[in-house]
PyMOL Python script that loads the backbone (N, CA, C, O; Angstrom):
from pymol import cmd

cmd.read_pdbstr("""\
ATOM      1  N   MET A   1     -13.588  27.130   3.203  1.00  0.00           N
ATOM      2  CA  MET A   1     -12.967  26.150   4.083  1.00  0.00           C
ATOM      3  C   MET A   1     -12.913  24.776   3.419  1.00  0.00           C
ATOM      4  O   MET A   1     -11.918  24.060   3.530  1.00  0.00           O
ATOM      5  N   LYS A   2     -13.995  24.419   2.730  1.00  0.00           N
ATOM      6  CA  LYS A   2     -14.036  23.119   2.055  1.00  0.00           C
ATOM      7  C   LYS A   2     -12.927  23.027   1.015  1.00  0.00           C
ATOM      8  O   LYS A   2     -12.287  21.984   0.879  1.00  0.00           O
ATOM      9  N   HIS A   3     -12.698  24.096   0.290  1.00  0.00           N
ATOM     10  CA  HIS A   3     -11.654  24.119  -0.735  1.00  0.00           C
ATOM     11  C   HIS A   3     -10.281  23.911  -0.099  1.00  0.00           C
ATOM     12  O   HIS A   3      -9.450  23.184  -0.644  1.00  0.00           O
ATOM     13  N   VAL A   4     -10.043  24.528   1.021  1.00  0.00           N
ATOM     14  CA  VAL A   4      -8.763  24.388   1.732  1.00  0.00           C
ATOM     15  C   VAL A   4      -8.531  22.938   2.141  1.00  0.00           C
ATOM     16  O   VAL A   4      -7.419  22.425   2.017  1.00  0.00           O
ATOM     17  N   MET A   5      -9.576  22.282   2.624  1.00  0.00           N
ATOM     18  CA  MET A   5      -9.452  20.871   3.044  1.00  0.00           C
ATOM     19  C   MET A   5      -9.166  19.973   1.847  1.00  0.00           C
ATOM     20  O   MET A   5      -8.394  19.021   1.963  1.00  0.00           O
ATOM     21  N   GLU A   6      -9.774  20.258   0.705  1.00  0.00           N
ATOM     22  CA  GLU A   6      -9.523  19.469  -0.499  1.00  0.00           C
ATOM     23  C   GLU A   6      -8.076  19.614  -0.954  1.00  0.00           C
ATOM     24  O   GLU A   6      -7.440  18.637  -1.349  1.00  0.00           O
ATOM     25  N   VAL A   7      -7.569  20.822  -0.896  1.00  0.00           N
ATOM     26  CA  VAL A   7      -6.173  21.074  -1.272  1.00  0.00           C
ATOM     27  C   VAL A   7      -5.246  20.334  -0.315  1.00  0.00           C
ATOM     28  O   VAL A   7      -4.276  19.711  -0.745  1.00  0.00           O
ATOM     29  N   PHE A   8      -5.537  20.400   0.961  1.00  0.00           N
ATOM     30  CA  PHE A   8      -4.713  19.710   1.947  1.00  0.00           C
ATOM     31  C   PHE A   8      -4.709  18.204   1.692  1.00  0.00           C
ATOM     32  O   PHE A   8      -3.657  17.569   1.773  1.00  0.00           O
ATOM     33  N   LYS A   9      -5.867  17.630   1.386  1.00  0.00           N
ATOM     34  CA  LYS A   9      -5.957  16.191   1.111  1.00  0.00           C
ATOM     35  C   LYS A   9      -5.145  15.802  -0.121  1.00  0.00           C
ATOM     36  O   LYS A   9      -4.508  14.749  -0.140  1.00  0.00           O
ATOM     37  N   ARG A  10      -5.167  16.654  -1.151  1.00  0.00           N
ATOM     38  CA  ARG A  10      -4.383  16.370  -2.357  1.00  0.00           C
ATOM     39  C   ARG A  10      -2.885  16.413  -2.057  1.00  0.00           C
ATOM     40  O   ARG A  10      -2.126  15.587  -2.562  1.00  0.00           O
ATOM     41  N   ILE A  11      -2.467  17.358  -1.251  1.00  0.00           N
ATOM     42  CA  ILE A  11      -1.050  17.463  -0.885  1.00  0.00           C
ATOM     43  C   ILE A  11      -0.641  16.236  -0.078  1.00  0.00           C
ATOM     44  O   ILE A  11       0.415  15.651  -0.317  1.00  0.00           O
ATOM     45  N   GLU A  12      -1.480  15.850   0.876  1.00  0.00           N
ATOM     46  CA  GLU A  12      -1.201  14.664   1.694  1.00  0.00           C
ATOM     47  C   GLU A  12      -1.081  13.430   0.811  1.00  0.00           C
ATOM     48  O   GLU A  12      -0.151  12.640   0.978  1.00  0.00           O
ATOM     49  N   ALA A  13      -1.994  13.254  -0.112  1.00  0.00           N
ATOM     50  CA  ALA A  13      -1.977  12.090  -0.998  1.00  0.00           C
ATOM     51  C   ALA A  13      -0.722  12.095  -1.854  1.00  0.00           C
ATOM     52  O   ALA A  13      -0.098  11.052  -2.050  1.00  0.00           O
ATOM     53  N   LYS A  14      -0.354  13.246  -2.357  1.00  0.00           N
ATOM     54  CA  LYS A  14       0.832  13.360  -3.207  1.00  0.00           C
ATOM     55  C   LYS A  14       2.096  12.939  -2.454  1.00  0.00           C
ATOM     56  O   LYS A  14       2.997  12.339  -3.040  1.00  0.00           O
ATOM     57  N   GLU A  15       2.161  13.247  -1.176  1.00  0.00           N
ATOM     58  CA  GLU A  15       3.326  12.884  -0.363  1.00  0.00           C
ATOM     59  C   GLU A  15       3.314  11.407   0.015  1.00  0.00           C
ATOM     60  O   GLU A  15       4.373  10.790   0.132  1.00  0.00           O
ATOM     61  N   GLN A  16       2.135  10.836   0.207  1.00  0.00           N
ATOM     62  CA  GLN A  16       2.045   9.446   0.657  1.00  0.00           C
ATOM     63  C   GLN A  16       2.146   8.426  -0.465  1.00  0.00           C
ATOM     64  O   GLN A  16       2.548   7.289  -0.219  1.00  0.00           O
ATOM     65  N   LEU A  17       1.796   8.797  -1.683  1.00  0.00           N
ATOM     66  CA  LEU A  17       1.790   7.839  -2.785  1.00  0.00           C
ATOM     67  C   LEU A  17       3.129   7.133  -2.995  1.00  0.00           C
ATOM     68  O   LEU A  17       3.146   5.906  -3.094  1.00  0.00           O
ATOM     69  N   PRO A  18       4.243   7.849  -3.066  1.00  0.00           N
ATOM     70  CA  PRO A  18       5.512   7.138  -3.272  1.00  0.00           C
ATOM     71  C   PRO A  18       5.844   6.170  -2.137  1.00  0.00           C
ATOM     72  O   PRO A  18       6.427   5.112  -2.374  1.00  0.00           O
ATOM     73  N   VAL A  19       5.483   6.521  -0.930  1.00  0.00           N
ATOM     74  CA  VAL A  19       5.754   5.658   0.227  1.00  0.00           C
ATOM     75  C   VAL A  19       4.935   4.379   0.122  1.00  0.00           C
ATOM     76  O   VAL A  19       5.457   3.285   0.338  1.00  0.00           O
ATOM     77  N   ILE A  20       3.665   4.511  -0.207  1.00  0.00           N
ATOM     78  CA  ILE A  20       2.807   3.333  -0.326  1.00  0.00           C
ATOM     79  C   ILE A  20       3.274   2.452  -1.475  1.00  0.00           C
ATOM     80  O   ILE A  20       3.270   1.227  -1.357  1.00  0.00           O
ATOM     81  N   ARG A  21       3.670   3.050  -2.563  1.00  0.00           N
ATOM     82  CA  ARG A  21       4.163   2.250  -3.697  1.00  0.00           C
ATOM     83  C   ARG A  21       5.430   1.487  -3.327  1.00  0.00           C
ATOM     84  O   ARG A  21       5.599   0.338  -3.737  1.00  0.00           O
ATOM     85  N   MET A  22       6.314   2.104  -2.564  1.00  0.00           N
ATOM     86  CA  MET A  22       7.518   1.403  -2.115  1.00  0.00           C
ATOM     87  C   MET A  22       7.158   0.252  -1.180  1.00  0.00           C
ATOM     88  O   MET A  22       7.755  -0.822  -1.254  1.00  0.00           O
ATOM     89  N   GLU A  23       6.184   0.475  -0.303  1.00  0.00           N
ATOM     90  CA  GLU A  23       5.734  -0.582   0.600  1.00  0.00           C
ATOM     91  C   GLU A  23       5.126  -1.743  -0.185  1.00  0.00           C
ATOM     92  O   GLU A  23       5.354  -2.905   0.150  1.00  0.00           O
ATOM     93  N   ILE A  24       4.363  -1.437  -1.215  1.00  0.00           N
ATOM     94  CA  ILE A  24       3.787  -2.485  -2.056  1.00  0.00           C
ATOM     95  C   ILE A  24       4.895  -3.276  -2.742  1.00  0.00           C
ATOM     96  O   ILE A  24       4.844  -4.506  -2.775  1.00  0.00           O
ATOM     97  N   ASP A  25       5.893  -2.592  -3.287  1.00  0.00           N
ATOM     98  CA  ASP A  25       7.016  -3.278  -3.924  1.00  0.00           C
ATOM     99  C   ASP A  25       7.715  -4.217  -2.941  1.00  0.00           C
ATOM    100  O   ASP A  25       8.038  -5.356  -3.278  1.00  0.00           O
ATOM    101  N   TYR A  26       7.940  -3.731  -1.737  1.00  0.00           N
ATOM    102  CA  TYR A  26       8.602  -4.549  -0.721  1.00  0.00           C
ATOM    103  C   TYR A  26       7.763  -5.786  -0.389  1.00  0.00           C
ATOM    104  O   TYR A  26       8.290  -6.894  -0.290  1.00  0.00           O
ATOM    105  N   GLU A  27       6.473  -5.589  -0.221  1.00  0.00           N
ATOM    106  CA  GLU A  27       5.588  -6.708   0.110  1.00  0.00           C
ATOM    107  C   GLU A  27       5.516  -7.710  -1.033  1.00  0.00           C
ATOM    108  O   GLU A  27       5.392  -8.911  -0.792  1.00  0.00           O
ATOM    109  N   LEU A  28       5.590  -7.238  -2.274  1.00  0.00           N
ATOM    110  CA  LEU A  28       5.592  -8.158  -3.411  1.00  0.00           C
ATOM    111  C   LEU A  28       6.856  -9.016  -3.427  1.00  0.00           C
ATOM    112  O   LEU A  28       6.800 -10.203  -3.749  1.00  0.00           O
ATOM    113  N   VAL A  29       7.981  -8.424  -3.084  1.00  0.00           N
ATOM    114  CA  VAL A  29       9.227  -9.193  -2.983  1.00  0.00           C
ATOM    115  C   VAL A  29       9.106 -10.220  -1.859  1.00  0.00           C
ATOM    116  O   VAL A  29       9.512 -11.372  -2.015  1.00  0.00           O
ATOM    117  N   THR A  30       8.547  -9.796  -0.730  1.00  0.00           N
ATOM    118  CA  THR A  30       8.334 -10.694   0.399  1.00  0.00           C
ATOM    119  C   THR A  30       7.418 -11.846   0.005  1.00  0.00           C
ATOM    120  O   THR A  30       7.662 -12.999   0.362  1.00  0.00           O
ATOM    121  N   LEU A  31       6.366 -11.523  -0.733  1.00  0.00           N
ATOM    122  CA  LEU A  31       5.431 -12.555  -1.189  1.00  0.00           C
ATOM    123  C   LEU A  31       6.132 -13.544  -2.105  1.00  0.00           C
ATOM    124  O   LEU A  31       5.941 -14.753  -1.976  1.00  0.00           O
ATOM    125  N   HIS A  32       6.928 -13.048  -3.015  1.00  0.00           N
ATOM    126  CA  HIS A  32       7.675 -13.929  -3.926  1.00  0.00           C
ATOM    127  C   HIS A  32       8.584 -14.875  -3.145  1.00  0.00           C
ATOM    128  O   HIS A  32       8.604 -16.081  -3.391  1.00  0.00           O
ATOM    129  N   ASP A  33       9.330 -14.313  -2.208  1.00  0.00           N
ATOM    130  CA  ASP A  33      10.248 -15.129  -1.405  1.00  0.00           C
ATOM    131  C   ASP A  33       9.492 -16.200  -0.617  1.00  0.00           C
ATOM    132  O   ASP A  33       9.928 -17.348  -0.541  1.00  0.00           O
ATOM    133  N   ALA A  34       8.367 -15.817  -0.038  1.00  0.00           N
ATOM    134  CA  ALA A  34       7.569 -16.769   0.738  1.00  0.00           C
ATOM    135  C   ALA A  34       7.019 -17.875  -0.160  1.00  0.00           C
ATOM    136  O   ALA A  34       6.965 -19.035   0.247  1.00  0.00           O
ATOM    137  N   MET A  35       6.615 -17.522  -1.372  1.00  0.00           N
ATOM    138  CA  MET A  35       6.091 -18.527  -2.295  1.00  0.00           C
ATOM    139  C   MET A  35       7.191 -19.495  -2.727  1.00  0.00           C
ATOM    140  O   MET A  35       6.961 -20.701  -2.820  1.00  0.00           O
ATOM    141  N   VAL A  36       8.375 -18.967  -2.988  1.00  0.00           N
ATOM    142  CA  VAL A  36       9.509 -19.819  -3.384  1.00  0.00           C
ATOM    143  C   VAL A  36       9.860 -20.781  -2.248  1.00  0.00           C
ATOM    144  O   VAL A  36      10.163 -21.949  -2.488  1.00  0.00           O
ATOM    145  N   GLU A  37       9.816 -20.281  -1.012  1.00  0.00           N
ATOM    146  CA  GLU A  37      10.152 -21.108   0.152  1.00  0.00           C
ATOM    147  C   GLU A  37       8.999 -22.020   0.567  1.00  0.00           C
ATOM    148  O   GLU A  37       9.192 -22.938   1.364  1.00  0.00           O
ATOM    149  N   GLY A  38       7.819 -21.778   0.041  1.00  0.00           N
ATOM    150  CA  GLY A  38       6.661 -22.577   0.424  1.00  0.00           C
ATOM    151  C   GLY A  38       6.119 -22.244   1.807  1.00  0.00           C
ATOM    152  O   GLY A  38       5.489 -23.081   2.452  1.00  0.00           O
ATOM    153  N   ASP A  39       6.365 -21.027   2.255  1.00  0.00           N
ATOM    154  CA  ASP A  39       5.927 -20.577   3.580  1.00  0.00           C
ATOM    155  C   ASP A  39       4.500 -20.022   3.475  1.00  0.00           C
ATOM    156  O   ASP A  39       4.305 -18.831   3.231  1.00  0.00           O
ATOM    157  N   ARG A  40       3.530 -20.881   3.660  1.00  0.00           N
ATOM    158  CA  ARG A  40       2.129 -20.489   3.487  1.00  0.00           C
ATOM    159  C   ARG A  40       1.677 -19.424   4.481  1.00  0.00           C
ATOM    160  O   ARG A  40       0.877 -18.554   4.137  1.00  0.00           O
ATOM    161  N   GLU A  41       2.175 -19.487   5.690  1.00  0.00           N
ATOM    162  CA  GLU A  41       1.788 -18.488   6.705  1.00  0.00           C
ATOM    163  C   GLU A  41       2.279 -17.101   6.301  1.00  0.00           C
ATOM    164  O   GLU A  41       1.544 -16.122   6.423  1.00  0.00           O
ATOM    165  N   GLN A  42       3.511 -17.015   5.823  1.00  0.00           N
ATOM    166  CA  GLN A  42       4.050 -15.721   5.386  1.00  0.00           C
ATOM    167  C   GLN A  42       3.308 -15.234   4.147  1.00  0.00           C
ATOM    168  O   GLN A  42       3.071 -14.035   4.003  1.00  0.00           O
ATOM    169  N   VAL A  43       2.938 -16.146   3.253  1.00  0.00           N
ATOM    170  CA  VAL A  43       2.153 -15.775   2.076  1.00  0.00           C
ATOM    171  C   VAL A  43       0.835 -15.147   2.518  1.00  0.00           C
ATOM    172  O   VAL A  43       0.437 -14.107   1.993  1.00  0.00           O
ATOM    173  N   ARG A  44       0.164 -15.763   3.468  1.00  0.00           N
ATOM    174  CA  ARG A  44      -1.116 -15.262   3.962  1.00  0.00           C
ATOM    175  C   ARG A  44      -0.967 -13.866   4.571  1.00  0.00           C
ATOM    176  O   ARG A  44      -1.740 -12.956   4.272  1.00  0.00           O
ATOM    177  N   LYS A  45       0.046 -13.719   5.434  1.00  0.00           N
ATOM    178  CA  LYS A  45       0.264 -12.429   6.093  1.00  0.00           C
ATOM    179  C   LYS A  45       0.584 -11.328   5.079  1.00  0.00           C
ATOM    180  O   LYS A  45       0.103 -10.200   5.191  1.00  0.00           O
ATOM    181  N   THR A  46       1.398 -11.678   4.100  1.00  0.00           N
ATOM    182  CA  THR A  46       1.800 -10.701   3.088  1.00  0.00           C
ATOM    183  C   THR A  46       0.612 -10.291   2.228  1.00  0.00           C
ATOM    184  O   THR A  46       0.465  -9.116   1.889  1.00  0.00           O
ATOM    185  N   LYS A  47      -0.228 -11.243   1.878  1.00  0.00           N
ATOM    186  CA  LYS A  47      -1.424 -10.920   1.099  1.00  0.00           C
ATOM    187  C   LYS A  47      -2.354  -9.995   1.876  1.00  0.00           C
ATOM    188  O   LYS A  47      -2.955  -9.088   1.300  1.00  0.00           O
ATOM    189  N   GLU A  48      -2.473 -10.221   3.171  1.00  0.00           N
ATOM    190  CA  GLU A  48      -3.293  -9.342   4.001  1.00  0.00           C
ATOM    191  C   GLU A  48      -2.736  -7.919   3.997  1.00  0.00           C
ATOM    192  O   GLU A  48      -3.480  -6.946   3.873  1.00  0.00           O
ATOM    193  N   ARG A  49      -1.425  -7.817   4.133  1.00  0.00           N
ATOM    194  CA  ARG A  49      -0.777  -6.500   4.133  1.00  0.00           C
ATOM    195  C   ARG A  49      -0.948  -5.815   2.775  1.00  0.00           C
ATOM    196  O   ARG A  49      -1.207  -4.613   2.709  1.00  0.00           O
ATOM    197  N   LEU A  50      -0.803  -6.585   1.696  1.00  0.00           N
ATOM    198  CA  LEU A  50      -0.985  -6.024   0.363  1.00  0.00           C
ATOM    199  C   LEU A  50      -2.417  -5.530   0.164  1.00  0.00           C
ATOM    200  O   LEU A  50      -2.632  -4.501  -0.476  1.00  0.00           O
ATOM    201  N   GLU A  51      -3.377  -6.240   0.698  1.00  0.00           N
ATOM    202  CA  GLU A  51      -4.774  -5.813   0.588  1.00  0.00           C
ATOM    203  C   GLU A  51      -4.981  -4.477   1.310  1.00  0.00           C
ATOM    204  O   GLU A  51      -5.669  -3.597   0.794  1.00  0.00           O
ATOM    205  N   LYS A  52      -4.401  -4.326   2.477  1.00  0.00           N
ATOM    206  CA  LYS A  52      -4.517  -3.067   3.214  1.00  0.00           C
ATOM    207  C   LYS A  52      -3.847  -1.916   2.453  1.00  0.00           C
ATOM    208  O   LYS A  52      -4.370  -0.803   2.399  1.00  0.00           O
ATOM    209  N   LEU A  53      -2.693  -2.205   1.872  1.00  0.00           N
ATOM    210  CA  LEU A  53      -2.001  -1.175   1.098  1.00  0.00           C
ATOM    211  C   LEU A  53      -2.799  -0.811  -0.149  1.00  0.00           C
ATOM    212  O   LEU A  53      -2.837   0.360  -0.527  1.00  0.00           O
ATOM    213  N   ARG A  54      -3.437  -1.784  -0.796  1.00  0.00           N
ATOM    214  CA  ARG A  54      -4.264  -1.534  -1.966  1.00  0.00           C
ATOM    215  C   ARG A  54      -5.432  -0.620  -1.594  1.00  0.00           C
ATOM    216  O   ARG A  54      -5.754   0.318  -2.323  1.00  0.00           O
ATOM    217  N   GLN A  55      -6.055  -0.901  -0.465  1.00  0.00           N
ATOM    218  CA  GLN A  55      -7.170  -0.079  -0.015  1.00  0.00           C
ATOM    219  C   GLN A  55      -6.714   1.350   0.269  1.00  0.00           C
ATOM    220  O   GLN A  55      -7.404   2.308  -0.077  1.00  0.00           O
ATOM    221  N   GLU A  56      -5.569   1.485   0.890  1.00  0.00           N
ATOM    222  CA  GLU A  56      -5.031   2.811   1.200  1.00  0.00           C
ATOM    223  C   GLU A  56      -4.705   3.569  -0.090  1.00  0.00           C
ATOM    224  O   GLU A  56      -4.987   4.762  -0.202  1.00  0.00           O
ATOM    225  N   LEU A  57      -4.119   2.882  -1.046  1.00  0.00           N
ATOM    226  CA  LEU A  57      -3.801   3.499  -2.326  1.00  0.00           C
ATOM    227  C   LEU A  57      -5.077   3.963  -3.029  1.00  0.00           C
ATOM    228  O   LEU A  57      -5.125   5.071  -3.562  1.00  0.00           O
ATOM    229  N   ASN A  58      -6.097   3.128  -3.030  1.00  0.00           N
ATOM    230  CA  ASN A  58      -7.371   3.518  -3.651  1.00  0.00           C
ATOM    231  C   ASN A  58      -7.990   4.719  -2.938  1.00  0.00           C
ATOM    232  O   ASN A  58      -8.542   5.612  -3.581  1.00  0.00           O
ATOM    233  N   ARG A  59      -7.896   4.737  -1.615  1.00  0.00           N
ATOM    234  CA  ARG A  59      -8.436   5.866  -0.859  1.00  0.00           C
ATOM    235  C   ARG A  59      -7.761   7.163  -1.248  1.00  0.00           C
ATOM    236  O   ARG A  59      -8.420   8.193  -1.389  1.00  0.00           O
ATOM    237  N   LEU A  60      -6.449   7.120  -1.422  1.00  0.00           N
ATOM    238  CA  LEU A  60      -5.713   8.335  -1.760  1.00  0.00           C
ATOM    239  C   LEU A  60      -5.963   8.782  -3.199  1.00  0.00           C
ATOM    240  O   LEU A  60      -5.925   9.976  -3.496  1.00  0.00           O
ATOM    241  N   LEU A  61      -6.214   7.836  -4.080  1.00  0.00           N
ATOM    242  CA  LEU A  61      -6.397   8.179  -5.490  1.00  0.00           C
ATOM    243  C   LEU A  61      -7.826   8.639  -5.808  1.00  0.00           C
ATOM    244  O   LEU A  61      -8.067   9.239  -6.855  1.00  0.00           O
ATOM    245  N   ASN A  62      -8.751   8.363  -4.919  1.00  0.00           N
ATOM    246  CA  ASN A  62     -10.150   8.756  -5.173  1.00  0.00           C
ATOM    247  C   ASN A  62     -10.521  10.001  -4.438  1.00  0.00           C
ATOM    248  O   ASN A  62     -11.657  10.465  -4.543  1.00  0.00           O
TER     249      ASN A  62
END
""", "prot")
cmd.dss("prot")
cmd.show_as("cartoon", "prot")
cmd.util.cbc("prot")
cmd.orient("prot")
């Protein structure tokens, strides 16, 4: 049973990785735009979102 759960987790991670990477790319563009505009609130929010995505990516890769 443990082996089955490990396989399922690997399949789930494999499917989610491209989605998370696309979300990170989008947030990086958003961060760039906010920095160019000098929108500190949007910069803060975007950094928070990027941190959550980073944590999720690390969870899936480990």
